TORGU-123139 format. One record per atom (N, C-alpha, C, O): x, y, z; residue in three letters; residue number from 1; chain. Coordinates in pm, whole numbers. Layout:
      px      py      pz  type  seq  mol
       X       Y       Z   ALA  NUM    A
...
//
This chain:
      px      py      pz  type  seq  mol
   -1903     970    1683   MET    1    A
   -1764     935    1658   MET    1    A
   -1694    1049    1584   MET    1    A
   -1756    1122    1507   MET    1    A
   -1565    1064    1610   ARG    2    A
   -1486    1167    1544   ARG    2    A
   -1476    1140    1393   ARG    2    A
   -1477    1233    1313   ARG    2    A
   -1465    1011    1355   TYR    3    A
   -1454     971    1215   TYR    3    A
   -1570     878    1180   TYR    3    A
   -1618     802    1264   TYR    3    A
   -1615     885    1054   ASP    4    A
   -1721     795    1011   ASP    4    A
   -1668     680     925   ASP    4    A
   -1744     592     885   ASP    4    A
   -1537     682     897   ALA    5    A
   -1477     573     820   ALA    5    A
   -1327     574     840   ALA    5    A
   -1268     677     871   ALA    5    A
   -1265     458     823   ILE    6    A
   -1119     447     828   ILE    6    A
   -1075     385     696   ILE    6    A
   -1121     277     658   ILE    6    A
    -985     454     627   LEU    7    A
    -938     413     495   LEU    7    A
    -792     372     506   LEU    7    A
    -704     455     527   LEU    7    A
    -766     243     491   PHE    8    A
    -632     189     510   PHE    8    A
    -558     173     378   PHE    8    A
    -614     122     280   PHE    8    A
    -434     216     375   ASP    9    A
    -342     167     273   ASP    9    A
    -321      18     300   ASP    9    A
    -356     -31     407   ASP    9    A
    -266     -53     203   PHE   10    A
    -250    -199     217   PHE   10    A
    -106    -237     253   PHE   10    A
     -77    -275     366   PHE   10    A
     -17    -228     155   ASP   11    A
     123    -268     178   ASP   11    A
     190    -175     278   ASP   11    A
     192     -53     260   ASP   11    A
     246    -233     383   GLY   12    A
     316    -156     484   GLY   12    A
     228    -107     597   GLY   12    A
     279     -61     700   GLY   12    A
      95    -115     580   VAL   13    A
       0     -72     684   VAL   13    A
     -78    -191     737   VAL   13    A
     -76    -218     857   VAL   13    A
    -146    -263     648   LEU   14    A
    -221    -382     689   LEU   14    A
    -136    -509     678   LEU   14    A
    -155    -604     754   LEU   14    A
     -42    -509     585   ILE   15    A
      46    -625     572   ILE   15    A
     191    -579     570   ILE   15    A
     223    -471     521   ILE   15    A
     278    -663     625   ASP   16    A
     421    -630     632   ASP   16    A
     491    -683     507   ASP   16    A
     573    -774     514   ASP   16    A
     457    -624     394   SER   17    A
     503    -675     265   SER   17    A
     616    -595     203   SER   17    A
     677    -640     106   SER   17    A
     647    -477     256   GLU   18    A
     748    -394     192   GLU   18    A
     886    -463     185   GLU   18    A
     953    -450      83   GLU   18    A
     930    -536     290   PRO   19    A
    1057    -608     274   PRO   19    A
    1055    -709     160   PRO   19    A
    1157    -731      95   PRO   19    A
     939    -771     135   LEU   20    A
     928    -866      24   LEU   20    A
     934    -794    -111   LEU   20    A
    1002    -840    -203   LEU   20    A
     863    -682    -123   HIS   21    A
     871    -604    -246   HIS   21    A
    1015    -563    -273   HIS   21    A
    1065    -576    -385   HIS   21    A
    1082    -514    -170   PHE   22    A
    1221    -470    -182   PHE   22    A
    1311    -584    -230   PHE   22    A
    1391    -566    -321   PHE   22    A
    1297    -701    -168   ALA   23    A
    1381    -816    -203   ALA   23    A
    1358    -860    -348   ALA   23    A
    1453    -893    -420   ALA   23    A
    1232    -860    -390   CYS   24    A
    1201    -901    -529   CYS   24    A
    1256    -802    -630   CYS   24    A
    1315    -843    -730   CYS   24    A
    1238    -674    -606   TRP   25    A
    1292    -574    -698   TRP   25    A
    1444    -581    -703   TRP   25    A
    1502    -578    -811   TRP   25    A
    1508    -591    -587   ARG   26    A
    1654    -594    -584   ARG   26    A
    1708    -714    -661   ARG   26    A
    1805    -702    -737   ARG   26    A
    1646    -830    -643   GLU   27    A
    1691    -951    -710   GLU   27    A
    1679    -942    -862   GLU   27    A
    1771    -981    -934   GLU   27    A
    1566    -890    -910   LEU   28    A
    1542    -889   -1054   LEU   28    A
    1606    -770   -1124   LEU   28    A
    1635    -776   -1244   LEU   28    A
    1629    -661   -1052   ALA   29    A
    1689    -542   -1113   ALA   29    A
    1841    -547   -1116   ALA   29    A
    1904    -479   -1197   ALA   29    A
    1901    -627   -1029   ALA   30    A
    2047    -633   -1021   ALA   30    A
    2113    -668   -1155   ALA   30    A
    2213    -605   -1190   ALA   30    A
    2062    -766   -1231   PRO   31    A
    2125    -797   -1360   PRO   31    A
    2122    -682   -1460   PRO   31    A
    2198    -682   -1557   PRO   31    A
    2035    -583   -1438   LEU   32    A
    2028    -466   -1525   LEU   32    A
    2121    -354   -1479   LEU   32    A
    2127    -248   -1540   LEU   32    A
    2194    -379   -1370   GLY   33    A
    2284    -278   -1317   GLY   33    A
    2219    -183   -1218   GLY   33    A
    2279     -83   -1181   GLY   33    A
    2097    -213   -1176   VAL   34    A
    2026    -129   -1080   VAL   34    A
    2056    -180    -939   VAL   34    A
    2027    -295    -907   VAL   34    A
    2112     -96    -857   ARG   35    A
    2145    -132    -720   ARG   35    A
    2050     -60    -625   ARG   35    A
    2043      63    -626   ARG   35    A
    1977    -135    -546   ILE   36    A
    1877     -77    -455   ILE   36    A
    1910    -119    -312   ILE   36    A
    1916    -239    -283   ILE   36    A
    1931     -23    -224   ASP   37    A
    1942     -56     -82   ASP   37    A
    1811     -20     -14   ASP   37    A
    1725      45     -73   ASP   37    A
    1797     -62     111   TRP   38    A
    1670     -43     181   TRP   38    A
    1635     105     198   TRP   38    A
    1519     142     185   TRP   38    A
    1734     188     227   GLU   39    A
    1706     330     246   GLU   39    A
    1653     393     117   GLU   39    A
    1560     473     120   GLU   39    A
    1715     356       4   THR   40    A
    1669     409    -125   THR   40    A
    1528     361    -155   THR   40    A
    1443     439    -198   THR   40    A
    1503     234    -133   TYR   41    A
    1368     181    -155   TYR   41    A
    1267     254     -69   TYR   41    A
    1161     295    -116   TYR   41    A
    1301     270      59   ASN   42    A
    1207     327     155   ASN   42    A
    1175     473     126   ASN   42    A
    1062     517     147   ASN   42    A
    1273     548      77   THR   43    A
    1253     691      58   THR   43    A
    1210     729     -83   THR   43    A
    1147     833    -102   THR   43    A
    1244     647    -183   ARG   44    A
    1219     687    -322   ARG   44    A
    1121     597    -398   ARG   44    A
    1060     640    -496   ARG   44    A
    1105     473    -352   LEU   45    A
    1022     378    -427   LEU   45    A
     898     334    -353   LEU   45    A
     796     305    -416   LEU   45    A
     903     329    -223   ARG   46    A
     791     280    -143   ARG   46    A
     664     361    -171   ARG   46    A
     667     484    -171   ARG   46    A
     554     290    -194   GLY   47    A
     427     356    -215   GLY   47    A
     400     399    -358   GLY   47    A
     292     448    -389   GLY   47    A
     499     380    -446   HIS   48    A
     482     417    -586   HIS   48    A
     459     293    -672   HIS   48    A
     492     182    -631   HIS   48    A
     401     314    -789   SER   49    A
     375     203    -880   SER   49    A
     371     257   -1022   SER   49    A
     376     377   -1045   SER   49    A
     360     165   -1119   GLY   50    A
     343     204   -1257   GLY   50    A
     463     277   -1315   GLY   50    A
     577     252   -1276   GLY   50    A
     435     368   -1409   ASP   51    A
     542     435   -1483   ASP   51    A
     632     518   -1393   ASP   51    A
     753     527   -1418   ASP   51    A
     575     579   -1289   GLY   52    A
     657     659   -1198   GLY   52    A
     762     576   -1128   GLY   52    A
     876     619   -1112   GLY   52    A
     723     457   -1084   LEU   53    A
     817     366   -1019   LEU   53    A
     926     324   -1115   LEU   53    A
    1044     325   -1080   LEU   53    A
     889     286   -1237   ILE   54    A
     985     242   -1337   ILE   54    A
    1083     353   -1369   ILE   54    A
    1203     329   -1380   ILE   54    A
    1034     475   -1385   GLU   55    A
    1119     588   -1417   GLU   55    A
    1223     612   -1308   GLU   55    A
    1340     637   -1337   GLU   55    A
    1181     605   -1182   THR   56    A
    1276     624   -1072   THR   56    A
    1377     511   -1068   THR   56    A
    1497     535   -1050   THR   56    A
    1332     389   -1084   MET   57    A
    1422     274   -1074   MET   57    A
    1527     273   -1184   MET   57    A
    1643     243   -1159   MET   57    A
    1487     306   -1306   ARG   58    A
    1582     297   -1417   ARG   58    A
    1697     395   -1400   ARG   58    A
    1807     372   -1451   ARG   58    A
    1673     504   -1330   ARG   59    A
    1775     606   -1307   ARG   59    A
    1868     572   -1189   ARG   59    A
    1962     646   -1160   ARG   59    A
    1841     461   -1123   LEU   60    A
    1931     416   -1016   LEU   60    A
    2053     344   -1073   LEU   60    A
    2148     316    -999   LEU   60    A
    2052     315   -1202   ALA   61    A
    2168     256   -1269   ALA   61    A
    2250     367   -1335   ALA   61    A
    2197     474   -1365   ALA   61    A
    2377     342   -1358   ASP   62    A
    2465     439   -1424   ASP   62    A
    2543     367   -1534   ASP   62    A
    2638     294   -1505   ASP   62    A
    2506     388   -1661   PRO   63    A
    2403     481   -1710   PRO   63    A
    2262     429   -1685   PRO   63    A
    2243     310   -1655   PRO   63    A
    2164     516   -1696   ALA   64    A
    2025     477   -1671   ALA   64    A
    1983     368   -1768   ALA   64    A
    2023     366   -1884   ALA   64    A
    1901     276   -1718   VAL   65    A
    1848     166   -1799   VAL   65    A
    1735     222   -1887   VAL   65    A
    1657     304   -1839   VAL   65    A
    1724     179   -2013   PRO   66    A
    1611     222   -2095   PRO   66    A
    1478     189   -2028   PRO   66    A
    1464      85   -1963   PRO   66    A
    1382     278   -2044   PHE   67    A
    1253     261   -1977   PHE   67    A
    1190     126   -2011   PHE   67    A
    1144      55   -1922   PHE   67    A
    1188      89   -2140   ASP   68    A
    1124     -36   -2181   ASP   68    A
    1193    -157   -2121   ASP   68    A
    1128    -256   -2088   ASP   68    A
    1325    -150   -2106   THR   69    A
    1400    -261   -2047   THR   69    A
    1362    -277   -1900   THR   69    A
    1341    -389   -1852   THR   69    A
    1355    -165   -1828   MET   70    A
    1318    -170   -1687   MET   70    A
    1175    -219   -1671   MET   70    A
    1146    -299   -1582   MET   70    A
    1088    -170   -1757   GLN   71    A
     947    -208   -1750   GLN   71    A
     927    -357   -1778   GLN   71    A
     831    -417   -1729   GLN   71    A
    1016    -416   -1857   SER   72    A
     999    -556   -1898   SER   72    A
    1008    -654   -1782   SER   72    A
     959    -766   -1792   SER   72    A
    1071    -613   -1671   ILE   73    A
    1082    -705   -1557   ILE   73    A
     966    -691   -1459   ILE   73    A
     956    -768   -1364   ILE   73    A
     878    -594   -1483   TYR   74    A
     765    -571   -1392   TYR   74    A
     677    -695   -1376   TYR   74    A
     646    -732   -1263   TYR   74    A
     636    -762   -1485   PRO   75    A
     554    -883   -1468   PRO   75    A
     625    -993   -1389   PRO   75    A
     563   -1061   -1307   PRO   75    A
     755   -1011   -1414   ALA   76    A
     830   -1114   -1341   ALA   76    A
     839   -1079   -1194   ALA   76    A
     833   -1167   -1108   ALA   76    A
     855    -951   -1164   LYS   77    A
     860    -909   -1023   LYS   77    A
     728    -938    -955   LYS   77    A
     725    -990    -843   LYS   77    A
     617    -906   -1022   ASN   78    A
     485    -931    -963   ASN   78    A
     461   -1080    -941   ASN   78    A
     405   -1120    -839   ASN   78    A
     503   -1162   -1037   ASP   79    A
     487   -1308   -1022   ASP   79    A
     570   -1360    -905   ASP   79    A
     522   -1441    -826   ASP   79    A
     694   -1313    -895   LEU   80    A
     781   -1357    -786   LEU   80    A
     724   -1314    -651   LEU   80    A
     726   -1391    -555   LEU   80    A
     673   -1190    -644   PHE   81    A
     615   -1143    -519   PHE   81    A
     494   -1227    -480   PHE   81    A
     481   -1268    -365   PHE   81    A
     403   -1252    -576   ARG   82    A
     283   -1330    -545   ARG   82    A
     319   -1470    -495   ARG   82    A
     254   -1523    -405   ARG   82    A
     421   -1529    -552   GLU   83    A
     465   -1661    -508   GLU   83    A
     516   -1657    -364   GLU   83    A
     481   -1744    -283   GLU   83    A
     596   -1558    -333   ARG   84    A
     657   -1551    -200   ARG   84    A
     560   -1504     -92   ARG   84    A
     565   -1550      22   ARG   84    A
     470   -1411    -129   VAL   85    A
     380   -1357     -28   VAL   85    A
     280   -1461      19   VAL   85    A
     235   -1456     134   VAL   85    A
     245   -1556     -68   MET   86    A
     150   -1660     -28   MET   86    A
     217   -1768      56   MET   86    A
     150   -1859     105   MET   86    A
     348   -1758      73   GLN   87    A
     421   -1851     158   GLN   87    A
     464   -1785     289   GLN   87    A
     532   -1847     371   GLN   87    A
     422   -1661     309   THR   88    A
     468   -1582     423   THR   88    A
     349   -1525     500   THR   88    A
     251   -1482     439   THR   88    A
     357   -1525     631   GLU   89    A
     253   -1463     713   GLU   89    A
     280   -1313     718   GLU   89    A
     361   -1266     798   GLU   89    A
     212   -1238     632   VAL   90    A
     241   -1096     622   VAL   90    A
     143   -1008     700   VAL   90    A
     165    -888     713   VAL   90    A
      35   -1066     752   MET   91    A
     -57    -990     837   MET   91    A
     -47   -1041     979   MET   91    A
     -72   -1159    1005   MET   91    A
     -12    -953    1071   SER   92    A
       7    -993    1210   SER   92    A
    -126   -1021    1278   SER   92    A
    -231    -973    1234   SER   92    A
    -122   -1098    1385   GLU   93    A
    -242   -1124    1463   GLU   93    A
    -295    -996    1525   GLU   93    A
    -416    -980    1542   GLU   93    A
    -204    -904    1558   GLY   94    A
    -247    -777    1614   GLY   94    A
    -332    -696    1517   GLY   94    A
    -430    -633    1558   GLY   94    A
    -296    -699    1390   VAL   95    A
    -374    -628    1289   VAL   95    A
    -509    -696    1269   VAL   95    A
    -611    -628    1256   VAL   95    A
    -512    -828    1267   LYS   96    A
    -638    -900    1251   LYS   96    A
    -732    -868    1367   LYS   96    A
    -851    -845    1346   LYS   96    A
    -680    -867    1489   GLU   97    A
    -763    -836    1606   GLU   97    A
    -814    -692    1599   GLU   97    A
    -929    -664    1633   GLU   97    A
    -728    -601    1554   LEU   98    A
    -767    -460    1541   LEU   98    A
    -884    -445    1444   LEU   98    A
    -982    -377    1475   LEU   98    A
    -875    -508    1328   LEU   99    A
    -980    -495    1228   LEU   99    A
   -1115    -543    1281   LEU   99    A
   -1218    -482    1255   LEU   99    A
   -1112    -652    1355   ARG  100    A
   -1237    -705    1411   ARG  100    A
   -1290    -616    1523   ARG  100    A
   -1410    -616    1551   ARG  100    A
   -1202    -542    1588   ALA  101    A
   -1244    -452    1696   ALA  101    A
   -1302    -320    1643   ALA  101    A
   -1360    -243    1719   ALA  101    A
   -1285    -295    1513   LEU  102    A
   -1331    -169    1453   LEU  102    A
   -1465    -184    1382   LEU  102    A
   -1495    -110    1288   LEU  102    A
   -1545    -277    1427   ALA  103    A
   -1672    -308    1360   ALA  103    A
   -1768    -189    1358   ALA  103    A
   -1858    -186    1273   ALA  103    A
   -1752     -93    1447   GLU  104    A
   -1842      23    1450   GLU  104    A
   -1811     123    1338   GLU  104    A
   -1892     212    1310   GLU  104    A
   -1696     108    1274   TYR  105    A
   -1656     198    1165   TYR  105    A
   -1677     132    1029   TYR  105    A
   -1674      10    1016   TYR  105    A
   -1699     216     929   ARG  106    A
   -1693     167     791   ARG  106    A
   -1546     163     751   ARG  106    A
   -1475     262     765   ARG  106    A
   -1502      50     701   LEU  107    A
   -1360      31     670   LEU  107    A
   -1339      10     520   LEU  107    A
   -1422     -50     452   LEU  107    A
   -1227      62     471   ALA  108    A
   -1191      44     330   ALA  108    A
   -1041      21     318   ALA  108    A
    -963      64     402   ALA  108    A
   -1004     -47     212   ILE  109    A
    -865     -56     170   ILE  109    A
    -850      31      46   ILE  109    A
    -933      26     -44   ILE  109    A
    -743     109      43   VAL  110    A
    -714     194     -73   VAL  110    A
    -569     167    -112   VAL  110    A
    -477     211     -44   VAL  110    A
    -551      95    -221   SER  111    A
    -418      48    -260   SER  111    A
    -386      83    -404   SER  111    A
    -474      85    -490   SER  111    A
    -258     110    -431   SER  112    A
    -212     130    -568   SER  112    A
    -181      -3    -636   SER  112    A
    -148      -6    -754   SER  112    A
    -192    -112    -561   ALA  113    A
    -173    -245    -619   ALA  113    A
    -300    -290    -690   ALA  113    A
    -407    -232    -672   ALA  113    A
    -287    -393    -770   ARG  114    A
    -403    -448    -841   ARG  114    A
    -479    -547    -753   ARG  114    A
    -426    -597    -654   ARG  114    A
    -603    -574    -791   GLN  115    A
    -687    -668    -716   GLN  115    A
    -621    -805    -706   GLN  115    A
    -636    -875    -605   GLN  115    A
    -548    -845    -810   ALA  116    A
    -483    -976    -811   ALA  116    A
    -379    -989    -701   ALA  116    A
    -343   -1100    -661   ALA  116    A
    -329    -876    -652   HIS  117    A
    -236    -876    -539   HIS  117    A
    -310    -873    -406   HIS  117    A
    -277    -948    -314   HIS  117    A
    -411    -787    -396   VAL  118    A
    -476    -761    -268   VAL  118    A
    -569    -874    -224   VAL  118    A
    -562    -919    -109   VAL  118    A
    -655    -919    -312   PHE  119    A
    -762   -1011    -272   PHE  119    A
    -712   -1148    -223   PHE  119    A
    -764   -1197    -123   PHE  119    A
    -613   -1210    -288   PRO  120    A
    -566   -1340    -235   PRO  120    A
    -506   -1330     -95   PRO  120    A
    -523   -1421     -14   PRO  120    A
    -437   -1220     -67   ILE  121    A
    -377   -1203      65   ILE  121    A
    -485   -1185     171   ILE  121    A
    -475   -1241     280   ILE  121    A
    -588   -1108     140   LEU  122    A
    -700   -1090     234   LEU  122    A
    -770   -1223     260   LEU  122    A
    -807   -1253     373   LEU  122    A
    -787   -1301     154   GLY  123    A
    -852   -1431     170   GLY  123    A
    -771   -1523     258   GLY  123    A
    -826   -1593     344   GLY  123    A
    -642   -1524     238   ARG  124    A
    -555   -1610     320   ARG  124    A
    -556   -1567     466   ARG  124    A
    -550   -1650     557   ARG  124    A
    -564   -1435     488   ALA  125    A
    -564   -1383     625   ALA  125    A
    -701   -1397     692   ALA  125    A
    -711   -1388     814   ALA  125    A
    -807   -1419     613   GLY  126    A
    -940   -1437     669   GLY  126    A
   -1007   -1310     718   GLY  126    A
   -1088   -1313     810   GLY  126    A
    -974   -1196     654   VAL  127    A
   -1030   -1068     701   VAL  127    A
   -1105    -992     592   VAL  127    A
   -1139    -875     610   VAL  127    A
   -1131   -1057     480   ARG  128    A
   -1198    -987     370   ARG  128    A
   -1331    -926     414   ARG  128    A
   -1367    -817     370   ARG  128    A
   -1403    -996     500   GLU  129    A
   -1536    -949     541   GLU  129    A
   -1530    -825     630   GLU  129    A
   -1633    -764     656   GLU  129    A
   -1413    -787     676   CYS  130    A
   -1401    -669     762   CYS  130    A
   -1416    -538     684   CYS  130    A
   -1439    -433     744   CYS  130    A
   -1403    -544     552   PHE  131    A
   -1398    -423     472   PHE  131    A
   -1526    -403     391   PHE  131    A
   -1577    -495     327   PHE  131    A
   -1576    -279     396   ASP  132    A
   -1698    -245     323   ASP  132    A
   -1672    -220     176   ASP  132    A
   -1760    -240      92   ASP  132    A
   -1551    -176     144   THR  133    A
   -1512    -158       3   THR  133    A
   -1361    -165      -8   THR  133    A
   -1288    -142      89   THR  133    A
   -1314    -198    -128   ILE  134    A
   -1171    -207    -157   ILE  134    A
   -1147    -136    -290   ILE  134    A
   -1206    -171    -392   ILE  134    A
   -1060     -36    -287   VAL  135    A
   -1025      39    -408   VAL  135    A
    -881       5    -446   VAL  135    A
    -788      29    -369   VAL  135    A
    -865     -51    -565   CYS  136    A
    -733     -89    -614   CYS  136    A
    -699     -10    -740   CYS  136    A
    -779      70    -788   CYS  136    A
    -581     -34    -790   ARG  137    A
    -537      31    -914   ARG  137    A
    -638      10   -1027   ARG  137    A
    -658      98   -1111   ARG  137    A
    -701    -107   -1028   ASP  138    A
    -798    -140   -1133   ASP  138    A
    -921     -49   -1131   ASP  138    A
    -993     -40   -1231   ASP  138    A
    -946      18   -1018   ASP  139    A
   -1071      91    -999   ASP  139    A
   -1062     240   -1028   ASP  139    A
   -1164     310   -1026   ASP  139    A
    -942     292   -1054   VAL  140    A
    -923     436   -1070   VAL  140    A
    -842     467   -1195   VAL  140    A
    -777     379   -1252   VAL  140    A
    -848     591   -1237   THR  141    A
    -770     634   -1354   THR  141    A
    -634     690   -1314   THR  141    A
    -543     697   -1397   THR  141    A
    -619     730   -1187   ALA  142    A
    -492     783   -1137   ALA  142    A
    -466     727    -998   ALA  142    A
    -556     723    -914   ALA  142    A
    -343     683    -973   VAL  143    A
    -307     627    -844   VAL  143    A
    -245     735    -755   VAL  143    A
    -225     848    -798   VAL  143    A
    -216     699    -631   LYS  144    A
    -150     791    -538   LYS  144    A
     -20     841    -601   LYS  144    A
      52     763    -663   LYS  144    A
      11     971    -587   PRO  145    A
     -44    1069    -492   PRO  145    A
    -170    1143    -536   PRO  145    A
    -210    1238    -469   PRO  145    A
    -232    1104    -644   SER  146    A
    -360    1163    -680   SER  146    A
    -461    1140    -568   SER  146    A
    -457    1035    -503   SER  146    A
    -552    1234    -545   PRO  147    A
    -655    1213    -443   PRO  147    A
    -765    1117    -487   PRO  147    A
    -848    1077    -406   PRO  147    A
    -767    1079    -615   GLU  148    A
    -878     999    -667   GLU  148    A
    -901     869    -589   GLU  148    A
   -1017     838    -560   GLU  148    A
    -797     791    -554   PRO  149    A
    -825     665    -484   PRO  149    A
    -899     685    -351   PRO  149    A
    -994     612    -322   PRO  149    A
    -857     783    -271   TYR  150    A
    -923     804    -142   TYR  150    A
   -1061     867    -158   TYR  150    A
   -1153     837     -82   TYR  150    A
   -1076     953    -256   ARG  151    A
   -1208    1010    -282   ARG  151    A
   -1306     903    -330   ARG  151    A
   -1424     905    -296   ARG  151    A
   -1255     809    -409   THR  152    A
   -1340     700    -458   THR  152    A
   -1389     614    -343   THR  152    A
   -1507     579    -337   THR  152    A
   -1298     580    -251   ALA  153    A
   -1337     497    -136   ALA  153    A
   -1438     570     -49   ALA  153    A
   -1538     511      -8   ALA  153    A
   -1414     696     -21   ALA  154    A
   -1507     772      64   ALA  154    A
   -1643     785      -2   ALA  154    A
   -1746     775      66   ALA  154    A
   -1645     805    -132   SER  155    A
   -1772     815    -204   SER  155    A
   -1850     684    -196   SER  155    A
   -1971     685    -174   SER  155    A
   -1782     574    -213   ARG  156    A
   -1849     444    -203   ARG  156    A
   -1909     421     -66   ARG  156    A
   -2016     361     -53   ARG  156    A
   -1839     471      37   LEU  157    A
   -1886     451     174   LEU  157    A
   -1986     558     218   LEU  157    A
   -2052     541     321   LEU  157    A
   -1999     664     143   GLY  158    A
   -2081     776     187   GLY  158    A
   -2021     846     306   GLY  158    A
   -2093     896     392   GLY  158    A
   -1887     851     312   ALA  159    A
   -1816     907     427   ALA  159    A
   -1764    1046     395   ALA  159    A
   -1717    1072     285   ALA  159    A
   -1773    1136     493   ASP  160    A
   -1715    1270     475   ASP  160    A
   -1621    1305     589   ASP  160    A
   -1561    1413     588   ASP  160    A
   -1606    1218     687   ARG  161    A
   -1513    1240     799   ARG  161    A
   -1423    1117     813   ARG  161    A
   -1419    1053     918   ARG  161    A
   -1352    1087     706   ALA  162    A
   -1269     966     704   ALA  162    A
   -1130     994     761   ALA  162    A
   -1078    1105     753   ALA  162    A
   -1072     891     819   LEU  163    A
    -932     891     862   LEU  163    A
    -855     802     767   LEU  163    A
    -891     686     747   LEU  163    A
    -748     856     710   VAL  164    A
    -660     780     620   VAL  164    A
    -541     730     701   VAL  164    A
    -482     805     778   VAL  164    A
    -505     603     682   VAL  165    A
    -392     542     753   VAL  165    A
    -289     502     648   VAL  165    A
    -316     416     565   VAL  165    A
    -171     566     652   GLU  166    A
     -72     554     545   GLU  166    A
      71     543     596   GLU  166    A
     102     583     709   GLU  166    A
     158     489     509   ASP  167    A
     300     475     545   ASP  167    A
     395     536     443   ASP  167    A
     516     535     466   ASP  167    A
     345     588     331   SER  168    A
     434     639     227   SER  168    A
     403     785     196   SER  168    A
     293     833     222   SER  168    A
     502     854     139   GLU  169    A
     483     994     102   GLU  169    A
     372    1009      -2   GLU  169    A
     290    1101       6   GLU  169    A
     370     917    -100   ALA  170    A
     266     924    -203   ALA  170    A
     127     907    -141   ALA  170    A
      33     976    -179   ALA  170    A
     115     815     -47   GLY  171    A
     -13     791      19   GLY  171    A
     -56     906     108   GLY  171    A
    -173     943     110   GLY  171    A
      39     963     182   LEU  172    A
       8    1078     267   LEU  172    A
     -42    1194     182   LEU  172    A
    -140    1261     217   LEU  172    A
      27    1218      70   ALA  173    A
     -14    1327     -19   ALA  173    A
    -153    1301     -76   ALA  173    A
    -233    1393     -89   ALA  173    A
    -182    1176    -112   SER  174    A
    -312    1139    -167   SER  174    A
    -424    1165     -66   SER  174    A
    -526    1225    -100   SER  174    A
    -405    1119      57   GLY  175    A
    -506    1137     160   GLY  175    A
    -532    1282     192   GLY  175    A
    -647    1324     209   GLY  175    A
    -424    1360     201   ARG  176    A
    -440    1503     232   ARG  176    A
    -508    1576     117   ARG  176    A
    -594    1661     139   ARG  176    A
    -468    1542      -6   ALA  177    A
    -529    1608    -122   ALA  177    A
    -678    1576    -133   ALA  177    A
    -756    1655    -186   ALA  177    A
    -716    1460     -82   ALA  178    A
    -858    1421     -81   ALA  178    A
    -936    1494      27   ALA  178    A
   -1059    1489      29   ALA  178    A
    -864    1562     118   GLY  179    A
    -930    1642     220   GLY  179    A
    -954    1572     352   GLY  179    A
   -1040    1614     430   GLY  179    A
    -877    1464     378   PHE  180    A
    -901    1385     499   PHE  180    A
    -786    1398     598   PHE  180    A
    -673    1431     561   PHE  180    A
    -816    1371     724   ASP  181    A
    -716    1360     827   ASP  181    A
    -632    1235     797   ASP  181    A
    -685    1132     756   ASP  181    A
    -500    1246     817   VAL  182    A
    -411    1136     780   VAL  182    A
    -325    1096     900   VAL  182    A
    -267    1181     968   VAL  182    A
    -318     966     926   LEU  183    A
    -233     911    1031   LEU  183    A
    -114     843     964   LEU  183    A
    -130     750     885   LEU  183    A
       6     889     997   TYR  184    A
     129     833     939   TYR  184    A
     178     716    1024   TYR  184    A
     186     726    1146   TYR  184    A
     210     606     957   ILE  185    A
     261     486    1024   ILE  185    A
     408     467     986   ILE  185    A
     436     424     874   ILE  185    A
     502     498    1075   PRO  186    A
     644     486    1040   PRO  186    A
     694     342    1035   PRO  186    A
     786     311     960   PRO  186    A
     634     254    1116   GLU  187    A
     674     113    1119   GLU  187    A
     550      26    1127   GLU  187    A
     456      57    1201   GLU  187    A
     549     -82    1051   TYR  188    A
     432    -170    1044   TYR  188    A
     383    -213    1182   TYR  188    A
     263    -210    1210   TYR  188    A
     476    -254    1269   SER  189    A
     438    -308    1400   SER  189    A
     368    -205    1489   SER  189    A
     301    -242    1585   SER  189    A
     383     -77    1457   GLN  190    A
     324      28    1540   GLN  190    A
     180      61    1503   GLN  190    A
     112     131    1578   GLN  190    A
     132      11    1390   MET  191    A
       2      55    1338   MET  191    A
    -113      37    1437   MET  191    A
    -185     134    1461   MET  191    A
    -136     -82    1495   PRO  192    A
    -252     -95    1584   PRO  192    A
    -252       3    1700   PRO  192    A
    -354      64    1730   PRO  192    A
    -138      20    1766   ASP  193    A
    -131     111    1880   ASP  193    A
    -151     256    1838   ASP  193    A
    -225     330    1902   ASP  193    A
     -86     296    1729   LEU  194    A
     -99     434    1683   LEU  194    A
    -243     466    1644   LEU  194    A
    -294     574    1673   LEU  194    A
    -309     373    1578   LEU  195    A
    -446     397    1535   LEU  195    A
    -541     404    1654   LEU  195    A
    -626     493    1660   LEU  195    A
    -527     313    1748   MET  196    A
    -616     315    1864   MET  196    A
    -597     441    1946   MET  196    A
    -693     495    2001   MET  196    A
    -473     489    1956   ARG  197    A
    -449     614    2029   ARG  197    A
    -516     731    1955   ARG  197    A
    -572     820    2019   ARG  197    A
    -508     730    1824   LYS  198    A
    -569     837    1744   LYS  198    A
    -721     837    1762   LYS  198    A
    -783     943    1769   LYS  198    A
    -780     720    1770   LEU  199    A
    -926     708    1779   LEU  199    A
    -981     738    1917   LEU  199    A
   -1098     774    1932   LEU  199    A
    -897     723    2019   THR  200    A
    -947     736    2156   THR  200    A
    -904     863    2226   THR  200    A
    -951     890    2337   THR  200    A
    -818     939    2166   ARG  201    A
    -771    1060    2237   ARG  201    A
    -870    1175    2225   ARG  201    A
    -846    1283    2279   ARG  201    A
//
């Protein structure tokens, strides 16, 4: 095989959750004077987390919101997202079928989200057993665009010819810095076809 492992980002690649993240942030940040449209979210916020995300968001207000004030809504945003995501079918049947068809590969999830976000969604979708390892924010000292998350996953799998599947600039940079081939996914619905074409050409 050309690759010995496939390392998937989570949000926007395996699940169609970015519109939900966007809606939750927009709703909770609006009272602070932060206005977020989809283009801004997609180009400046998507794929980021932690202090970097907060720093970018607070500067979307004029004047900028104090860092601590912006950070204070992070827990409420996460709670709101978890509530809504468990009421929504965020993993398509096409993605579920794809994961089961990739049994010959070692598979991993590499996410900047915490385990409390990733694991319940996998359980609801019924695909947890498809993955040999899962690397979350809880497992590393630096998140994307650092190469550490993808290097950690590859090390756990014993893989040296991994393919990274990503949808964000931070994730693309992380995969490349880790030394792996990277497949960019511009739209969630395109992922199964783009990946299968990459694997079979």
